[in-house]
KOLBA-476871 format. One line per field, with one value per atom (N, C-alpha, C, CB): atom name; x, z, y; residue in three letters. Coordinates in nm, 3 decimals. Atoms other than C-alpha are relative to their C-alpha. Glycine has a CB too. Example, Ala and Ser with C-alpha at 12.3 -4.5 7.8 and 13.67 -1.06 7.14 Angstrom:
drenba: N_CA_C_CB_N_CA_C_CB
px: 0.089_1.230_0.090_-0.099_-0.082_1.367_-0.077_0.041
pz: 0.000_0.780_0.000_0.125_-0.006_0.714_0.073_-0.142
py: -0.119_-0.450_0.120_0.003_-0.119_-0.106_0.109_0.046
gudren: ala_ala_ala_ala_ser_ser_ser_ser
***
This chain:
drenba: N_CA_C_CB_N_CA_C_CB_N_CA_C_CB_N_CA_C_CB_N_CA_C_CB_N_CA_C_CB_N_CA_C_CB_N_CA_C_CB_N_CA_C_CB_N_CA_C_CB_N_CA_C_CB_N_CA_C_CB_N_CA_C_CB_N_CA_C_CB_N_CA_C_CB_N_CA_C_CB_N_CA_C_CB_N_CA_C_CB_N_CA_C_CB_N_CA_C_CB_N_CA_C_CB_N_CA_C_CB_N_CA_C_CB_N_CA_C_CB_N_CA_C_CB_N_CA_C_CB_N_CA_C_CB_N_CA_C_CB_N_CA_C_CB_N_CA_C_CB_N_CA_C_CB_N_CA_C_CB_N_CA_C_CB_N_CA_C_CB_N_CA_C_CB_N_CA_C_CB_N_CA_C_CB_N_CA_C_CB_N_CA_C_CB_N_CA_C_CB_N_CA_C_CB_N_CA_C_CB_N_CA_C_CB_N_CA_C_CB_N_CA_C_CB_N_CA_C_CB_N_CA_C_CB_N_CA_C_CB_N_CA_C_CB_N_CA_C_CB_N_CA_C_CB_N_CA_C_CB_N_CA_C_CB_N_CA_C_CB_N_CA_C_CB_N_CA_C_CB_N_CA_C_CB_N_CA_C_CB_N_CA_C_CB_N_CA_C_CB_N_CA_C_CB_N_CA_C_CB_N_CA_C_CB_N_CA_C_CB_N_CA_C_CB_N_CA_C_CB_N_CA_C_CB_N_CA_C_CB_N_CA_C_CB_N_CA_C_CB_N_CA_C_CB_N_CA_C_CB_N_CA_C_CB_N_CA_C_CB_N_CA_C_CB_N_CA_C_CB_N_CA_C_CB_N_CA_C_CB_N_CA_C_CB_N_CA_C_CB_N_CA_C_CB_N_CA_C_CB_N_CA_C_CB_N_CA_C_CB_N_CA_C_CB_N_CA_C_CB_N_CA_C_CB_N_CA_C_CB_N_CA_C_CB_N_CA_C_CB_N_CA_C_CB_N_CA_C_CB_N_CA_C_CB_N_CA_C_CB_N_CA_C_CB_N_CA_C_CB_N_CA_C_CB_N_CA_C_CB_N_CA_C_CB_N_CA_C_CB_N_CA_C_CB_N_CA_C_CB_N_CA_C_CB_N_CA_C_CB_N_CA_C_CB_N_CA_C_CB_N_CA_C_CB_N_CA_C_CB_N_CA_C_CB
px: 0.016_1.527_0.130_-0.051_-0.126_1.893_0.038_0.110_-0.031_1.921_-0.072_-0.038_0.071_1.658_0.074_-0.144_-0.075_1.856_0.126_0.037_-0.122_2.176_-0.032_0.073_0.037_2.002_-0.038_-0.116_0.036_1.859_0.125_-0.098_-0.123_2.201_0.077_0.090_-0.076_2.351_-0.064_0.012_0.060_2.108_0.079_-0.151_-0.067_2.301_0.153_-0.043_-0.145_2.652_0.047_0.039_-0.056_2.882_0.006_0.141_0.000_2.897_0.126_-0.016_-0.125_3.252_0.016_0.120_-0.006_3.173_-0.020_-0.103_0.023_3.211_-0.125_0.123_0.122_2.927_-0.125_-0.011_0.113_2.690_-0.011_0.018_0.000_2.792_-0.053_0.143_0.048_2.731_-0.151_0.076_0.142_2.393_-0.083_-0.023_0.072_2.280_0.007_0.058_-0.018_2.421_-0.093_0.145_0.086_2.229_-0.145_0.011_0.138_1.899_-0.024_-0.038_0.011_1.962_-0.007_0.119_0.002_2.033_-0.139_0.106_0.135_1.700_-0.101_-0.042_0.091_1.520_0.016_0.024_-0.025_1.684_-0.045_0.149_0.045_1.590_-0.152_0.067_0.146_1.224_-0.051_-0.052_0.039_1.215_-0.023_0.107_0.017_1.117_-0.091_-0.057_0.092_0.842_0.070_-0.115_-0.071_1.100_0.089_0.084_-0.094_1.310_-0.059_0.042_0.051_1.081_-0.017_-0.131_0.014_0.990_0.135_-0.081_-0.132_1.353_0.068_0.087_-0.058_1.464_-0.063_-0.019_0.069_1.202_0.035_-0.151_-0.044_1.293_0.138_-0.001_-0.136_1.656_0.000_0.084_0.007_1.555_-0.063_-0.078_0.065_1.347_0.097_-0.125_-0.088_1.612_0.092_0.083_-0.087_1.858_-0.076_0.106_0.086_1.563_0.032_0.015_-0.022_1.617_-0.124_0.033_0.114_1.399_-0.069_0.045_0.072_1.136_0.075_-0.144_-0.077_1.354_0.123_0.042_-0.119_1.663_-0.036_0.069_0.038_1.476_-0.080_-0.078_0.081_1.294_0.048_0.002_-0.044_1.518_-0.036_0.150_0.036_1.446_-0.149_0.034_0.144_1.072_-0.035_-0.074_0.024_1.082_0.034_0.084_-0.041_1.269_-0.099_0.141_0.095_1.038_-0.134_-0.021_0.126_0.731_0.010_-0.038_-0.022_0.875_-0.007_0.137_-0.001_0.939_-0.138_0.098_0.134_0.593_-0.096_-0.053_0.090_0.415_0.027_0.013_-0.038_0.601_0.023_0.124_-0.025_0.604_-0.045_-0.071_0.049_0.399_0.091_-0.141_-0.094_0.673_0.138_0.014_-0.133_0.966_0.010_0.028_-0.005_0.961_0.132_-0.120_-0.131_1.332_0.040_0.105_-0.035_1.368_-0.064_-0.044_0.068_1.113_0.065_-0.149_-0.062_1.276_0.136_0.016_-0.131_1.619_-0.013_0.079_0.024_1.486_-0.038_-0.108_0.043_1.329_0.110_-0.123_-0.112_1.662_-0.014_0.016_0.018_1.539_0.118_-0.133_-0.108_1.807_-0.053_0.061_0.035_1.807_0.042_0.068_-0.030_1.790_0.044_-0.123_-0.040_1.954_-0.099_0.144_0.085_1.777_0.017_0.027_-0.026_1.943_-0.076_0.153_0.072_1.799_-0.150_0.036_0.143_1.458_-0.044_-0.033_0.032_1.462_-0.004_0.100_-0.003_1.557_-0.123_0.125_0.120_1.275_-0.124_-0.017_0.115_1.030_-0.011_0.011_0.002_1.131_-0.034_0.135_0.033_1.110_-0.149_0.079_0.143_0.762_-0.079_-0.042_0.066_0.659_0.008_0.063_-0.016_0.803_-0.092_0.145_0.084_0.614_-0.144_0.010_0.137_0.290_-0.022_-0.032_0.011_0.365_0.025_0.097_-0.009_0.384_0.129_-0.017_-0.123_0.732_-0.024_0.120_0.018_0.762_0.133_-0.060_-0.120_1.008_0.055_-0.029_-0.050_1.242_0.114_0.033
pz: 0.134_-1.037_-0.079_0.000_0.072_-1.125_-0.051_0.088_0.046_-1.147_-0.130_0.107_0.126_-1.422_-0.114_0.011_0.103_-1.610_-0.042_0.052_0.034_-1.588_-0.085_0.127_0.080_-1.716_-0.142_0.067_0.134_-2.005_-0.078_0.011_0.068_-2.084_-0.056_0.096_0.044_-2.110_-0.120_0.114_0.125_-2.394_-0.118_-0.009_0.109_-2.603_0.008_0.001_-0.021_-2.453_0.093_0.057_-0.088_-2.280_0.144_-0.048_-0.141_-1.901_0.040_0.086_-0.032_-1.905_-0.083_-0.023_0.091_-2.155_0.071_-0.108_-0.050_-2.070_-0.065_-0.026_0.068_-2.318_0.083_-0.140_-0.087_-2.082_0.115_0.055_-0.110_-1.801_-0.048_0.057_0.055_-2.021_-0.028_-0.129_0.031_-2.129_0.127_-0.065_-0.127_-1.768_0.057_0.101_-0.054_-1.661_-0.069_-0.016_0.076_-1.937_0.046_-0.151_-0.041_-1.834_0.145_-0.017_-0.138_-1.466_0.005_0.084_0.006_-1.549_-0.040_-0.098_0.042_-1.732_0.112_-0.123_-0.112_-1.435_0.108_0.058_-0.104_-1.191_-0.042_0.034_0.052_-1.415_-0.016_-0.134_0.011_-1.407_-0.138_0.038_0.137_-1.762_-0.013_-0.099_-0.002_-1.669_-0.112_0.133_0.105_-1.932_-0.134_-0.016_0.127_-2.211_-0.004_-0.027_-0.005_-2.096_-0.059_0.144_0.054_-2.166_-0.153_0.064_0.146_-2.526_-0.072_-0.049_0.062_-2.612_0.012_0.062_-0.020_-2.465_-0.096_0.145_0.088_-2.660_-0.146_0.019_0.138_-2.985_-0.025_-0.028_0.014_-2.926_-0.014_0.120_0.007_-2.883_-0.131_0.119_0.126_-3.202_-0.118_-0.023_0.114_-3.433_-0.037_0.030_0.039_-3.412_-0.023_0.105_0.023_-3.456_0.096_-0.143_-0.104_-3.128_0.012_0.135_-0.025_-3.051_0.128_0.011_-0.122_-2.780_0.125_-0.001_-0.114_-2.550_0.024_-0.024_-0.014_-2.617_0.059_-0.135_-0.047_-2.550_0.129_-0.107_-0.123_-2.240_0.112_0.049_-0.106_-1.993_-0.030_0.020_0.039_-2.189_0.026_-0.149_-0.022_-2.183_0.149_-0.071_-0.144_-1.812_0.065_0.065_-0.054_-1.731_-0.040_-0.047_0.048_-1.946_0.074_-0.151_-0.071_-1.785_0.146_-0.006_-0.139_-1.436_0.009_0.053_-0.002_-1.515_-0.025_-0.103_0.030_-1.663_0.116_-0.128_-0.111_-1.379_0.126_0.031_-0.121_-1.117_-0.026_0.061_0.039_-1.295_0.106_-0.131_-0.098_-1.024_0.122_0.045_-0.111_-0.773_-0.041_0.060_0.050_-0.992_-0.013_-0.135_-0.005_-0.892_0.061_0.081_-0.060_-0.819_-0.001_-0.073_0.002_-0.924_0.118_-0.132_-0.116_-0.656_0.131_0.000_-0.121_-0.397_0.025_-0.010_-0.014_-0.465_0.041_-0.132_-0.037_-0.448_0.147_-0.088_-0.140_-0.111_0.095_0.018_-0.083_0.011_0.055_0.113_-0.047_0.055_-0.046_-0.052_0.042_0.050_-0.100_0.123_0.097_-0.232_0.058_-0.139_-0.053_-0.122_-0.113_0.072_0.097_-0.296_0.006_0.027_0.002_-0.390_0.123_-0.123_-0.120_-0.096_0.118_0.031_-0.110_0.147_-0.018_0.008_0.026_-0.019_0.032_-0.145_-0.029_0.005_0.149_-0.066_-0.145_0.372_0.065_0.057_-0.054_0.445_-0.027_-0.059_0.036_0.263_0.095_-0.146_-0.091_0.482_0.142_-0.002_-0.134_0.800_0.012_0.034_-0.002_0.712_0.004_-0.123_-0.002_0.640_0.139_-0.104_-0.135_0.977_0.098_0.046_-0.091_1.151_-0.010_-0.031_0.018_1.003_0.070_-0.149_-0.067_1.170_0.150_-0.062_-0.144_1.521_0.050_0.062_-0.045_1.528_0.004_-0.094_-0.014_1.631_-0.018_0.137_0.014_1.550_0.140_-0.072_-0.135_1.838_0.007_0.055
py: -0.046_0.194_-0.010_0.142_0.000_0.217_-0.139_0.055_0.135_-0.160_-0.032_-0.103_0.017_-0.153_0.070_0.054_-0.074_0.110_-0.075_0.139_0.075_-0.096_-0.122_-0.043_0.117_-0.408_0.040_-0.075_-0.049_-0.208_0.041_0.118_-0.043_-0.059_-0.119_0.080_0.118_-0.407_-0.069_-0.099_0.047_-0.481_0.058_0.039_-0.072_-0.229_-0.006_0.143_-0.008_-0.239_-0.111_0.139_0.102_-0.485_0.053_-0.044_-0.039_-0.484_0.074_-0.123_-0.072_-0.348_0.127_-0.092_-0.114_-0.074_0.133_-0.016_-0.136_0.292_0.059_0.090_-0.046_0.343_-0.034_-0.063_0.037_0.156_0.100_-0.144_-0.098_0.390_0.134_0.017_-0.128_0.694_-0.007_0.035_0.019_0.553_0.013_-0.138_-0.007_0.505_0.141_-0.101_-0.136_0.844_0.099_0.045_-0.092_1.023_-0.013_-0.028_0.021_0.866_0.042_-0.147_-0.047_0.931_0.153_-0.049_-0.146_1.294_0.050_0.051_-0.039_1.320_-0.020_-0.081_0.024_1.166_0.105_-0.139_-0.101_1.406_0.139_0.003_-0.129_1.699_0.006_0.028_0.000_1.599_-0.035_0.131_0.036_1.464_-0.150_0.045_0.146_1.110_-0.051_-0.044_0.046_1.096_-0.018_0.099_0.015_1.123_-0.123_0.123_0.112_0.827_-0.129_-0.025_0.127_0.525_-0.003_-0.031_0.007_0.617_-0.004_0.119_0.001_0.688_-0.135_0.107_0.132_0.357_-0.101_-0.047_0.095_0.167_0.022_0.012_-0.028_0.342_-0.058_0.151_0.052_0.248_-0.151_0.041_0.146_-0.116_-0.048_-0.055_0.038_-0.118_0.014_0.086_-0.028_0.028_-0.116_0.120_0.111_-0.264_-0.131_-0.021_0.117_-0.505_-0.115_-0.048_0.100_-0.687_-0.089_0.067_0.087_-0.986_0.045_-0.148_-0.039_-0.951_-0.047_-0.059_0.050_-1.162_0.088_-0.146_-0.085_-0.948_0.135_0.019_-0.134_-0.626_-0.001_0.070_0.012_-0.755_0.093_-0.143_-0.093_-0.558_0.146_-0.012_-0.137_-0.239_0.022_0.027_-0.012_-0.301_0.000_-0.114_0.006_-0.390_0.135_-0.113_-0.129_-0.068_0.109_0.037_-0.102_0.145_-0.012_-0.014_0.023_-0.012_0.046_-0.150_-0.043_0.047_0.153_-0.051_-0.146_0.413_0.058_0.054_-0.049_0.463_-0.027_-0.064_0.035_0.281_0.081_-0.147_-0.074_0.484_0.149_-0.061_-0.139_0.820_0.100_0.030_-0.097_0.990_0.010_-0.038_-0.003_0.905_0.052_-0.138_-0.039_1.009_0.152_-0.067_-0.147_1.375_0.044_0.058_-0.024_1.384_0.147_-0.081_-0.143_1.747_0.073_0.064_-0.060_1.843_-0.043_-0.037_0.052_1.620_0.066_-0.153_-0.064_1.768_0.146_-0.010_-0.139_2.124_0.014_0.061_-0.002_2.042_-0.045_-0.089_0.043_1.904_-0.141_0.094_0.137_1.549_-0.086_-0.059_0.091_1.277_-0.102_-0.072_0.105_1.025_-0.134_0.026_0.133_0.661_-0.092_-0.059_0.101_0.369_-0.115_-0.049_0.117_0.049_-0.086_-0.082_0.080_-0.124_0.058_-0.005_-0.065_0.130_-0.017_0.151_0.015_0.116_-0.142_0.034_0.139_-0.264_-0.027_-0.093_0.015_-0.249_0.060_0.064_-0.065_-0.008_-0.083_0.141_0.083_-0.230_-0.119_-0.048_0.115_-0.526_0.043_-0.071_-0.049_-0.318_0.028_0.126_-0.030_-0.200_-0.130_0.084_0.131_-0.559_-0.061_-0.095_0.053_-0.666_0.072_0.013_-0.077_-0.387_-0.046_0.151_0.047_-0.515_-0.134_-0.013_0.129_-0.849_0.011_-0.099_-0.015_-0.705_0.063_-0.130_-0.064_-0.552_0.150_-0.036_-0.144_-0.189_0.071_0.035_-0.082_0.087_0.020_0.137_-0.011_0.109_0.085_-0.126
gudren: met_met_met_met_ile_ile_ile_ile_glu_glu_glu_glu_tyr_tyr_tyr_tyr_leu_leu_leu_leu_trp_trp_trp_trp_lys_lys_lys_lys_ala_ala_ala_ala_ala_ala_ala_ala_phe_phe_phe_phe_val_val_val_val_phe_phe_phe_phe_tyr_tyr_tyr_tyr_ser_ser_ser_ser_gln_gln_gln_gln_thr_thr_thr_thr_ser_ser_ser_ser_thr_thr_thr_thr_gln_gln_gln_gln_ala_ala_ala_ala_glu_glu_glu_glu_ala_ala_ala_ala_trp_trp_trp_trp_val_val_val_val_ser_ser_ser_ser_lys_lys_lys_lys_arg_arg_arg_arg_leu_leu_leu_leu_gln_gln_gln_gln_leu_leu_leu_leu_leu_leu_leu_leu_leu_leu_leu_leu_glu_glu_glu_glu_gly_gly_gly_gly_lys_lys_lys_lys_ser_ser_ser_ser_ser_ser_ser_ser_ser_ser_ser_ser_val_val_val_val_pro_pro_pro_pro_pro_pro_pro_pro_gly_gly_gly_gly_met_met_met_met_arg_arg_arg_arg_arg_arg_arg_arg_ser_ser_ser_ser_ala_ala_ala_ala_ile_ile_ile_ile_leu_leu_leu_leu_pro_pro_pro_pro_lys_lys_lys_lys_leu_leu_leu_leu_thr_thr_thr_thr_ser_ser_ser_ser_gln_gln_gln_gln_gln_gln_gln_gln_arg_arg_arg_arg_lys_lys_lys_lys_pro_pro_pro_pro_val_val_val_val_asp_asp_asp_asp_thr_thr_thr_thr_cys_cys_cys_cys_ala_ala_ala_ala_arg_arg_arg_arg_tyr_tyr_tyr_tyr_leu_leu_leu_leu_leu_leu_leu_leu_asn_asn_asn_asn_asn_asn_asn_asn_ala_ala_ala_ala_lys_lys_lys_lys_tyr_tyr_tyr_tyr_leu_leu_leu_leu_lys_lys_lys_lys_tyr_tyr_tyr_tyr_glu_glu_glu_glu_asp_asp_asp_asp_tyr_tyr_tyr_tyr_leu_leu_leu_leu_lys_lys_lys_lys_ala_ala_ala_ala_gly_gly_gly_gly_phe_phe_phe_phe_pro_pro_pro_pro_met_met_met_met_ala_ala_ala_ala_thr_thr_thr_thr_gly_gly_gly_gly_val_val_val_val_ile_ile_ile_ile_glu_glu_glu_glu_gly_gly_gly_gly_gly_gly_gly_gly_cys_cys_cys_cys_arg_arg_arg_arg_his_his_his_his_leu_leu_leu_leu_ile_ile_ile_ile_lys_lys_lys_lys_asp_asp_asp_asp_arg_arg_arg_arg_gln_gln_gln_gln_his_his_his_his_gly_gly_gly_gly_tyr_tyr_tyr_tyr_his_his_his_his_trp_trp_trp_trp_gly_gly_gly_gly
***
């Protein structure tokens, strides 16, 4: 998820900008506080105001769509309260590949 946020931030700010970091941090904070439903509309409004082309705003739309499509899984406030660890995209990707391998006859060992 965070990779989507970074790509969206770079629509508005340069990749070396501290503003991009602040933009991503703010949205992550909202997600961790359980306010994920407020993030996609705000992102889309931000992309409309400067009158970006559809191609320019594509990373914003992709991120917003990802957040909306996965809203039922973005219960980070509940996960944190329960003491569950937060995984990174790299870990999630690794797990996805392990599960796929298991379906092809490999077993947890």
